[in-house]
C-alpha positions as CSV (number, residue, x, y, z in Angstrom):
1,X,127.3,-151.7,133.9
2,X,131.0,-151.4,133.4
3,X,132.4,-149.7,130.3
4,X,135.6,-150.7,128.5
5,X,137.5,-147.5,128.0
6,X,140.8,-148.9,126.8
7,X,142.6,-147.3,129.8
8,X,143.7,-149.4,132.7
9,X,142.8,-147.6,136.0
10,X,145.2,-148.0,138.9
11,X,143.7,-150.2,141.5
12,X,142.8,-148.9,144.9
13,X,145.9,-150.3,146.7
14,X,148.3,-148.6,144.3
15,X,146.4,-145.3,144.7
16,X,146.6,-145.6,148.5
17,X,150.3,-146.5,148.3
18,X,150.9,-143.3,146.3
19,X,148.9,-141.3,148.8
20,X,150.8,-142.6,151.7
21,X,154.1,-142.0,150.0
22,X,153.1,-138.5,149.3
23,X,151.9,-138.1,152.9
24,X,155.3,-139.4,154.2
25,X,157.2,-136.9,152.0
26,X,155.0,-134.1,153.2
27,X,155.4,-135.1,156.9
28,X,159.2,-135.4,156.5
29,X,159.4,-132.1,154.8
30,X,157.2,-130.4,157.4
31,X,159.1,-131.9,160.4
32,X,162.4,-131.1,158.8
33,X,161.3,-127.5,158.2
34,X,160.1,-127.1,161.7
35,X,163.2,-128.8,163.2
36,X,166.0,-127.5,161.0
37,X,164.9,-123.9,160.7
38,X,165.4,-123.1,164.4
39,X,168.7,-125.0,164.4
40,X,169.9,-123.0,161.4
41,X,168.8,-119.7,162.9
42,X,170.3,-120.4,166.3
43,X,173.6,-121.8,164.7
44,X,173.9,-118.7,162.5
45,X,173.2,-116.3,165.4
46,X,175.7,-118.0,167.7
47,X,178.3,-118.2,164.9
48,X,177.7,-114.6,163.9
49,X,178.1,-113.2,167.4
50,X,181.1,-115.5,168.0
51,X,182.7,-114.2,164.8
52,X,181.9,-110.6,165.6
53,X,183.2,-110.9,169.1
54,X,186.4,-112.8,168.1
55,X,187.1,-110.3,165.2
56,X,186.7,-107.4,167.6
57,X,189.0,-109.1,170.0
58,X,191.7,-109.8,167.3
59,X,191.4,-106.2,165.9
60,X,191.7,-104.7,169.4
61,X,194.8,-106.8,170.1
62,X,196.4,-105.8,166.8
63,X,195.6,-102.2,167.4
64,X,197.3,-102.3,170.8
65,X,200.3,-104.2,169.3
66,X,200.8,-101.6,166.5
67,X,200.3,-98.7,168.9
68,X,202.9,-100.2,171.2
69,X,205.4,-100.7,168.4
70,X,204.7,-97.2,167.0
71,X,205.7,-95.9,170.4
72,X,208.9,-98.0,170.3
73,X,209.8,-96.9,166.8
74,X,209.1,-93.2,167.5
75,X,211.1,-93.6,170.7
76,X,214.0,-95.1,168.8
77,X,214.1,-92.2,166.4
78,X,213.6,-89.6,169.1
79,X,216.4,-91.2,171.1
80,X,218.8,-91.1,168.1
81,X,217.9,-87.5,167.5
82,X,218.4,-86.7,171.2
83,X,221.9,-88.3,171.2
84,X,222.9,-85.9,168.4
85,X,221.4,-83.0,170.2
86,X,223.4,-83.8,173.3
87,X,226.6,-83.6,171.2
88,X,225.7,-80.3,169.6
89,X,224.9,-78.8,173.0
90,X,227.9,-80.3,174.7
91,X,230.5,-79.4,172.2
92,X,231.4,-76.5,169.9
93,X,231.6,-76.4,166.2
94,X,235.4,-76.4,166.4
95,X,235.5,-79.5,168.6
96,X,233.1,-81.5,166.5
97,X,234.9,-80.4,163.4
98,X,238.0,-82.2,164.5
99,X,238.0,-85.7,162.9
100,X,239.7,-87.5,165.8
101,X,237.3,-85.9,168.3
102,X,234.4,-86.9,166.2
103,X,235.7,-90.5,166.0
104,X,235.8,-90.6,169.8
105,X,232.2,-89.5,170.0
106,X,231.1,-92.1,167.5
107,X,232.9,-94.8,169.6
108,X,231.1,-93.6,172.7
109,X,227.8,-93.9,170.9
110,X,228.7,-97.4,169.7
111,X,229.5,-98.4,173.3
112,X,226.3,-96.9,174.6
113,X,223.9,-98.1,171.9
114,X,225.5,-101.2,170.3
115,X,226.2,-99.7,166.9
116,X,223.0,-97.8,166.6
117,X,224.9,-95.2,164.5
118,X,226.9,-95.9,161.4
119,X,228.8,-92.6,161.2
120,X,228.9,-89.0,162.1
121,X,229.6,-85.9,160.1
122,X,229.7,-82.1,160.3
123,X,228.3,-80.3,157.3
124,X,228.5,-76.5,156.7
125,X,225.8,-74.3,155.3
126,X,227.1,-74.9,151.8
127,X,226.5,-78.7,152.0
128,X,230.2,-79.6,152.3
129,X,231.1,-82.2,154.9
130,X,233.9,-80.6,157.0
131,X,234.5,-83.6,159.4
132,X,233.5,-87.3,159.1
133,X,233.8,-90.3,161.4
134,X,232.8,-93.7,160.1
135,X,233.7,-96.6,157.8
136,X,233.2,-94.6,154.5
137,X,235.5,-92.0,152.9
138,X,233.1,-89.2,152.9
139,X,235.2,-86.3,154.1
140,X,234.5,-83.2,152.0
141,X,231.5,-84.9,150.5
142,X,229.2,-82.4,148.8
143,X,225.5,-82.7,150.0
144,X,224.4,-79.4,148.6
145,X,222.1,-81.1,146.1
146,X,221.0,-83.9,148.4
147,X,217.3,-83.7,149.2
148,X,217.9,-84.4,152.9
149,X,220.3,-81.5,153.1
150,X,217.9,-79.1,151.6
151,X,215.3,-80.1,154.2
152,X,217.8,-80.3,157.1
153,X,219.2,-76.8,156.6
154,X,215.7,-75.3,156.9
155,X,214.8,-76.8,160.3
156,X,216.6,-77.3,163.7
157,X,215.8,-81.1,163.8
158,X,215.4,-83.4,160.9
159,X,215.0,-87.2,160.2
160,X,215.2,-88.1,156.5
161,X,213.6,-90.8,154.4
162,X,215.5,-93.9,153.6
163,X,217.7,-93.5,150.6
164,X,220.9,-95.0,149.1
165,X,222.9,-91.9,148.5
166,X,226.7,-91.8,147.9
167,X,227.3,-95.1,149.7
168,X,224.8,-97.1,147.6
169,X,223.2,-98.7,150.6
170,X,219.8,-98.0,152.2
171,X,220.1,-95.6,155.1
172,X,218.5,-92.5,156.7
173,X,219.9,-89.5,158.5
174,X,219.1,-87.7,161.7
175,X,220.5,-84.2,161.9
176,X,220.6,-81.1,164.2
177,X,221.2,-77.6,162.9
178,X,223.1,-75.0,164.9
179,X,224.2,-71.4,164.4
180,X,227.8,-70.2,164.9
181,X,229.0,-66.7,164.1
182,X,226.1,-66.1,161.7
183,X,226.6,-69.3,159.8
184,X,224.6,-72.6,160.0
185,X,226.1,-75.9,160.4
186,X,224.7,-79.4,160.7
187,X,225.7,-82.4,162.8
188,X,224.3,-85.4,161.0
189,X,224.4,-89.1,161.9
190,X,223.5,-92.2,159.8
191,X,221.3,-94.6,161.8
192,X,222.1,-98.3,161.5
193,X,219.4,-99.4,158.9
194,X,219.8,-103.1,159.8
195,X,219.0,-102.4,163.5
196,X,216.0,-100.2,162.5
197,X,214.8,-102.7,160.0
198,X,215.0,-105.5,162.5
199,X,213.0,-103.4,165.0
200,X,210.2,-103.1,162.5
201,X,210.3,-106.7,161.3
202,X,210.0,-107.9,164.9
203,X,206.3,-107.1,164.7
204,X,205.2,-110.5,163.5
205,X,202.2,-112.7,164.4
206,X,201.1,-115.9,162.9
207,X,202.4,-117.2,159.7
208,X,201.6,-114.3,157.4
209,X,201.8,-111.3,159.7
210,X,204.5,-108.7,159.0
211,X,205.2,-104.9,159.4
212,X,206.8,-102.3,157.2
213,X,207.1,-98.5,157.0
214,X,206.1,-96.3,154.0
215,X,206.7,-92.6,153.5
216,X,204.1,-90.2,152.1
217,X,205.0,-91.1,148.5
218,X,204.4,-94.8,149.2
219,X,208.1,-95.7,149.2
220,X,209.2,-98.5,151.5
221,X,211.3,-97.3,154.4
222,X,212.0,-100.8,155.6
223,X,212.2,-104.1,153.9
224,X,208.9,-106.0,154.1
225,X,209.2,-109.6,155.2
226,X,206.1,-110.7,153.2
227,X,204.8,-110.3,149.6
228,X,203.5,-106.8,149.1
229,X,201.5,-105.2,146.3
230,X,202.0,-101.5,147.0
231,X,200.4,-100.4,143.7
232,X,196.9,-101.0,145.0
233,X,195.0,-101.9,148.0
234,X,194.7,-99.6,151.0
235,X,198.4,-98.4,150.9
236,X,197.9,-95.6,148.4
237,X,194.6,-94.7,150.0
238,X,196.1,-94.2,153.5
239,X,199.7,-93.0,153.0
240,X,198.4,-89.5,152.5
241,X,196.5,-89.8,155.7
242,X,199.5,-90.8,157.8
243,X,199.5,-87.5,159.6
244,X,195.9,-88.1,160.6
245,X,196.9,-91.5,162.1
246,X,199.5,-90.1,164.5
247,X,197.0,-90.2,167.4
248,X,195.0,-93.2,166.4
249,X,195.3,-96.6,164.8
250,X,193.2,-97.6,161.8
251,X,192.3,-101.1,160.7
252,X,190.7,-102.3,157.5
253,X,190.1,-105.5,155.6
254,X,190.7,-105.5,151.8
255,X,192.0,-107.6,149.0
256,X,195.4,-106.9,147.4
257,X,196.6,-107.3,143.8
258,X,197.0,-111.0,144.3
259,X,193.3,-111.4,145.4
260,X,194.2,-112.3,149.0
261,X,192.0,-111.0,151.7
262,X,194.3,-109.0,154.0
263,X,194.0,-107.3,157.3
264,X,195.8,-103.9,157.5
265,X,196.6,-102.1,160.7
266,X,198.1,-98.6,160.2
267,X,199.5,-95.9,162.4
268,X,201.4,-92.7,161.7
269,X,205.1,-92.2,162.5
270,X,207.6,-89.3,162.6
271,X,204.9,-86.7,162.9
272,X,202.9,-88.1,160.0
273,X,205.8,-88.3,157.6
274,X,205.9,-92.1,157.8
275,X,203.2,-94.8,158.0
276,X,203.6,-97.9,160.0
277,X,201.7,-100.7,158.3
278,X,201.0,-104.2,159.8
279,X,199.4,-106.7,157.4
280,X,198.2,-110.2,157.9
281,X,196.1,-112.7,155.9
282,X,192.5,-112.6,157.1
283,X,192.5,-116.4,157.1
284,X,195.6,-116.4,159.3
285,X,194.4,-113.7,161.6
286,X,190.9,-115.2,162.0
287,X,192.0,-118.9,161.8
288,X,190.1,-119.7,165.0
289,X,186.9,-118.5,163.3
290,X,187.5,-120.7,160.3
291,X,188.1,-123.6,162.6
292,X,184.9,-122.8,164.5
293,X,183.1,-122.8,161.1
294,X,184.5,-126.2,160.2
295,X,183.6,-127.6,163.6
296,X,180.1,-126.0,163.5
297,X,179.6,-127.5,160.0
298,X,180.5,-131.0,161.1
299,X,178.3,-130.7,164.2
300,X,175.5,-129.3,162.0
301,X,175.9,-132.1,159.5
302,X,175.8,-134.8,162.3
303,X,172.7,-133.1,163.8
304,X,171.1,-132.8,160.4
305,X,171.7,-136.5,159.6
306,X,170.3,-137.5,163.0
307,X,167.2,-135.3,162.6
308,X,166.6,-136.6,159.1
309,X,166.9,-140.2,160.2
310,X,164.6,-139.7,163.3
311,X,162.2,-137.7,161.2
312,X,162.0,-140.4,158.5
313,X,161.4,-143.2,161.2
314,X,158.8,-141.1,163.0
315,X,157.0,-140.1,159.8
316,X,157.0,-143.7,158.5
317,X,155.6,-145.0,161.8
318,X,153.0,-142.3,161.9
319,X,151.9,-143.0,158.3
320,X,151.7,-146.7,159.1
321,X,149.4,-145.8,162.0
322,X,147.4,-143.5,159.8
323,X,147.1,-146.2,157.1
324,X,145.9,-148.7,159.7
325,X,143.3,-146.2,161.0
326,X,142.2,-145.5,157.4
327,X,141.7,-149.2,156.8
328,X,139.7,-149.5,160.0
329,X,137.7,-146.4,159.0
330,X,137.0,-147.8,155.5
331,X,135.9,-151.1,157.1
332,X,133.6,-149.2,159.5
333,X,132.3,-147.1,156.6
334,X,131.6,-150.2,154.6
335,X,129.7,-151.6,157.6
336,X,127.8,-148.3,158.1
337,X,126.9,-148.3,154.4
338,X,125.8,-151.9,154.6
339,X,123.7,-151.1,157.7
340,X,122.2,-148.2,155.9
341,X,121.4,-150.5,153.0
342,X,119.7,-153.0,155.3
343,X,117.7,-150.1,156.8
344,X,116.7,-149.1,153.3
345,X,115.6,-152.6,152.6
346,X,113.4,-152.5,155.7
347,X,111.8,-149.2,154.5
348,X,111.2,-150.9,151.1
349,X,109.6,-153.9,152.7
350,X,106.1,-152.4,152.6
351,X,106.2,-151.7,148.9
352,X,107.8,-155.0,148.2
353,X,105.2,-156.8,150.2
354,X,102.4,-155.1,148.4
355,X,104.1,-155.9,145.1
356,X,104.3,-159.6,146.0
357,X,100.8,-159.8,147.5
358,X,99.1,-158.9,144.3
359,X,100.6,-161.8,142.2
360,X,100.2,-164.2,145.2
361,X,96.4,-163.3,145.4
362,X,96.0,-164.0,141.7
363,X,97.9,-167.3,142.1
364,X,95.6,-168.3,145.0
365,X,92.5,-167.4,143.1
366,X,93.6,-169.4,140.1
367,X,94.5,-172.4,142.2
368,X,91.0,-172.3,143.8
369,X,89.4,-172.0,140.4
370,X,91.3,-175.1,139.3
371,X,90.2,-177.0,142.4
372,X,86.6,-176.0,141.7
373,X,86.8,-177.2,138.1
374,X,88.2,-180.5,139.1
375,X,85.4,-181.1,141.7
376,X,82.6,-180.0,139.3
377,X,83.8,-182.1,136.5
378,X,84.8,-185.2,138.5
379,X,81.5,-186.9,137.9
380,X,81.3,-185.8,134.2
381,X,84.7,-187.1,133.2
382,X,87.7,-185.0,132.3
383,X,87.7,-181.2,133.2
384,X,88.0,-178.5,130.5
385,X,91.7,-178.4,129.5
386,X,91.7,-174.9,128.2
387,X,90.6,-173.5,131.6
388,X,93.3,-175.5,133.4
389,X,95.9,-174.4,130.9
390,X,95.0,-170.7,131.3
391,X,95.1,-171.0,135.1
392,X,98.5,-172.7,135.0
393,X,99.9,-170.0,132.7
394,X,98.6,-167.3,135.0
395,X,100.2,-169.0,138.0
396,X,103.5,-169.3,136.2
397,X,103.3,-165.6,135.1
398,X,102.6,-164.3,138.6
399,X,105.4,-166.6,140.0
400,X,107.9,-165.0,137.6
401,X,106.7,-161.6,138.7
402,X,107.3,-162.5,142.3
403,X,110.7,-163.9,141.4
404,X,111.8,-160.8,139.6
405,X,110.8,-158.6,142.6
406,X,112.6,-160.7,145.1
407,X,115.7,-161.0,142.8
408,X,115.9,-157.2,142.6
409,X,115.7,-156.9,146.4
410,X,118.3,-159.7,146.9
411,X,120.6,-158.2,144.3
412,X,120.5,-154.8,146.1
413,X,121.0,-156.4,149.5
414,X,123.9,-158.6,148.5
415,X,125.8,-156.2,146.3
416,X,129.0,-155.0,148.2
417,X,131.2,-154.0,145.3
418,X,133.0,-150.9,146.6
419,X,135.7,-150.8,143.8
420,X,135.4,-147.9,141.4
421,X,134.2,-148.7,137.9
422,X,133.6,-146.7,134.8
423,X,129.8,-146.7,134.5
424,X,126.8,-144.7,133.1
425,X,125.0,-142.8,135.8
426,X,121.6,-143.3,134.0
427,X,121.9,-147.1,134.5
428,X,122.2,-146.7,138.2
429,X,119.4,-144.2,138.4
430,X,117.0,-146.5,136.4
431,X,117.8,-149.5,138.6
432,X,117.2,-147.6,141.9
433,X,114.0,-146.0,140.5
434,X,112.6,-149.4,139.6
435,X,113.5,-150.7,143.1
436,X,111.8,-147.7,144.7
437,X,108.7,-147.5,142.6
438,X,106.5,-149.9,144.7
439,X,107.2,-148.1,147.9
440,X,106.5,-144.8,146.2
441,X,103.2,-146.1,145.0
442,X,102.4,-147.3,148.5
443,X,103.2,-143.7,149.8
444,X,101.2,-142.1,146.9
445,X,104.4,-140.6,145.4
446,X,105.4,-140.5,141.7
447,X,109.1,-140.8,140.7
448,X,109.8,-139.0,137.4
449,X,113.3,-139.7,135.9
450,X,114.5,-137.0,133.5
451,X,117.7,-138.5,132.2
452,X,119.9,-136.7,129.7
453,X,120.9,-138.9,126.8
454,X,124.6,-139.2,125.7
455,X,125.7,-138.6,129.3
456,X,129.5,-139.1,129.7
457,X,130.6,-142.0,131.9
458,X,131.8,-141.5,135.5
459,X,134.1,-143.5,137.7
460,X,132.5,-144.7,141.0
461,X,131.3,-147.6,143.0
462,X,127.9,-148.6,141.7
463,X,126.9,-150.0,145.1
464,X,127.8,-146.7,146.9
465,X,126.0,-144.6,144.3
466,X,122.9,-146.8,144.6
467,X,123.1,-146.2,148.4
468,X,123.3,-142.4,147.8
469,X,120.3,-142.4,145.5
470,X,118.2,-144.7,147.7
471,X,118.9,-142.5,150.8
472,X,117.9,-139.3,149.0
473,X,114.7,-141.0,147.6
474,X,113.8,-142.5,151.0
475,X,114.2,-139.1,152.7
476,X,111.9,-137.5,150.1
477,X,109.4,-140.3,150.6
478,X,109.4,-139.9,154.3
479,X,109.1,-136.1,154.0
480,X,106.0,-136.3,151.8
481,X,104.0,-138.6,154.0
482,X,101.0,-138.9,154.2
483,X,100.0,-136.5,151.4
484,X,102.3,-137.8,148.7
485,X,103.8,-135.8,145.9
486,X,106.3,-136.0,143.0
487,X,110.1,-136.7,143.0
488,X,111.9,-135.5,139.9
489,X,115.4,-137.0,139.2
490,X,117.5,-135.1,136.6
491,X,120.8,-136.0,135.0
492,X,122.8,-133.6,132.9
493,X,126.4,-132.5,132.5
494,X,128.7,-129.5,132.2
495,X,132.3,-129.2,130.9
496,X,133.9,-131.3,133.6
497,X,131.2,-132.9,135.7
498,X,128.1,-135.1,135.5
499,X,125.3,-133.6,137.6
500,X,122.4,-135.3,139.4
501,X,119.5,-133.5,141.0
502,X,116.9,-135.1,143.2
503,X,113.9,-132.8,143.8
504,X,110.7,-133.2,145.6
505,X,107.6,-130.9,146.3
506,X,107.4,-131.9,150.0
507,X,107.2,-129.6,153.0
508,X,110.9,-128.4,152.7
509,X,113.6,-128.0,155.3
510,X,113.7,-125.0,157.7
511,X,116.6,-122.6,156.9
512,X,118.1,-123.1,160.4
513,X,118.6,-126.8,159.8
514,X,120.3,-126.5,156.4
515,X,123.9,-125.9,157.7
516,X,123.7,-129.1,159.8
517,X,121.9,-131.3,157.3
518,X,125.0,-133.4,156.5
519,X,126.2,-133.7,160.1
520,X,126.4,-137.2,161.5
521,X,123.5,-138.2,163.7
522,X,121.5,-135.0,162.9
523,X,117.9,-135.9,162.2
524,X,114.5,-134.2,162.4
525,X,112.6,-137.5,162.4
526,X,110.9,-138.8,165.6
527,X,113.0,-140.8,168.0
528,X,113.4,-144.4,166.7
529,X,112.6,-143.5,163.1
530,X,116.0,-142.2,161.9
531,X,119.7,-142.5,162.8
532,X,120.9,-139.3,161.2
533,X,123.6,-141.1,159.2
534,X,121.9,-141.3,155.8
535,X,122.9,-137.9,154.5
536,X,126.3,-138.0,156.2
537,X,127.0,-141.3,154.4
538,X,125.9,-139.6,151.1
539,X,128.2,-136.7,151.8
540,X,131.2,-138.9,152.5
541,X,130.7,-141.0,149.4
542,X,130.4,-138.1,147.0
543,X,133.4,-136.3,148.6
544,X,135.4,-139.5,148.2
545,X,134.7,-139.4,144.5
546,X,136.1,-135.9,144.3
547,X,132.6,-134.5,143.8
548,X,130.3,-132.3,145.8
549,X,126.7,-132.5,147.2
550,X,124.7,-129.4,148.2
551,X,121.1,-128.8,149.2
552,X,118.6,-126.1,148.6
553,X,115.2,-126.0,150.2
554,X,112.2,-123.7,150.6
555,X,109.6,-124.4,153.3
556,X,106.3,-125.3,151.8
557,X,107.7,-125.8,148.3
558,X,110.2,-128.6,148.5
559,X,113.8,-129.7,148.7
560,X,116.5,-130.3,146.0
561,X,119.8,-132.1,146.4
562,X,122.5,-131.3,143.8
563,X,125.3,-133.8,143.2
564,X,128.4,-133.1,141.0
565,X,130.6,-136.0,140.0
566,X,133.8,-135.6,137.9
567,X,133.7,-137.2,134.5
568,X,135.7,-140.3,133.9
569,X,139.2,-139.6,132.6
570,X,139.9,-141.0,129.3
């Protein structure tokens, strides 16, 4: 009996399509996860080790480069200082104090070192320049208050920081102090700043690499050939540590004030008074790594696209095969259910035959009585009409009784509706009980339906539910032979389910057999009397409805099957 609920249920085909689409998505996601995860991990590991190896290689190369140029710069300064020392050891104060003689010595230095020196000068211990050779008019210049003089008069050898001084141009001085007749004097030389600056600026790699020198106060000693933000970054952090870097080279990676990620390579100069800094944009220094990342990304994208395409094709093909197998399985299940139904009909045949034999016997008896009446009354005239009428009515009544019995049997045998409908479970129970009553009487069994009123509807296939009930009743009838007994059928409900219990007071099922009771082809009946598929079919039908079926049994007391079916959704 179908109920009109006002809600259109999705047909089975649309439900199946939704299931297969969901299955396809899950398969695609699973295959992609299994396929892409190792690809990502391997790619990341290879890229990580490549980047680490390449960075180490670049950093080692830059360290060697800066260390090499540090040696060249220190060598340049030491050579200039040595040249002045040669003059102070080769000539006396009186000779070097002669301006013409000093000019000749400057010319020799120019010839030997291609204008490495700008000028020469002799300064007494009062800071007054006594002799001068060079392009500027600095004879008798007073350096008594100059910072370089205050430092140079204290030590035998001195190299100053870069400053502008009296000439207004950046330069630095190398000087040697000597003692003559109890008085100190200094031979100083101005080093060609352009030559020194070019020596430092020659350290250049890539598009952004450049080098410069800082003193311990953070002042530039050469002109940087790239944008510098000396107020921040590693410069202030490391200029104070220049002395510590005289024996080693330090490299760091940090952002400057402009937000650019820079690579800094630093080494100490001039005994730790200067700091040689080489800087380069990280993107420039590690450009090969960025190119490798780009190439790896492209390759990964192509591989990912291929994997996704192949995964989708494979998943769709597999789902199609699964759908075909499911359709074949459903067809086979339908055939098994139909076979089970035919087997149930065979088991009902004895009861049906007994039911039909009773009215047939009455019909035969009435027909014989009518024949006797006609023979007895033939000589007397017309037979008694009231007796003939009563016999005909009885024959018709018993005929209708046979017709109803056979129609019930045929209706059950022919019904193949497997589509889910919204029905009342009590209606199905009553129909199956009526169909099974005659066999139950034949087996001396009483079927007692205990049906709860106002039971909510359920969504199921009536034919399949009839098959479940008929299998359970048939099993109980077989179990209670030959002594007979009682079968109680209960219907009730809880919050979310409609419940059906089929209980008998038969011999029960041994505990060892309970775990296998729903297994296909498991049966305790004698060979030839059971296929072992009945309870397996019941289990499959109930599970397909989203419900559950369980069994409880006690040997000597009986068996109970408990079915839970979800309520129909409004």
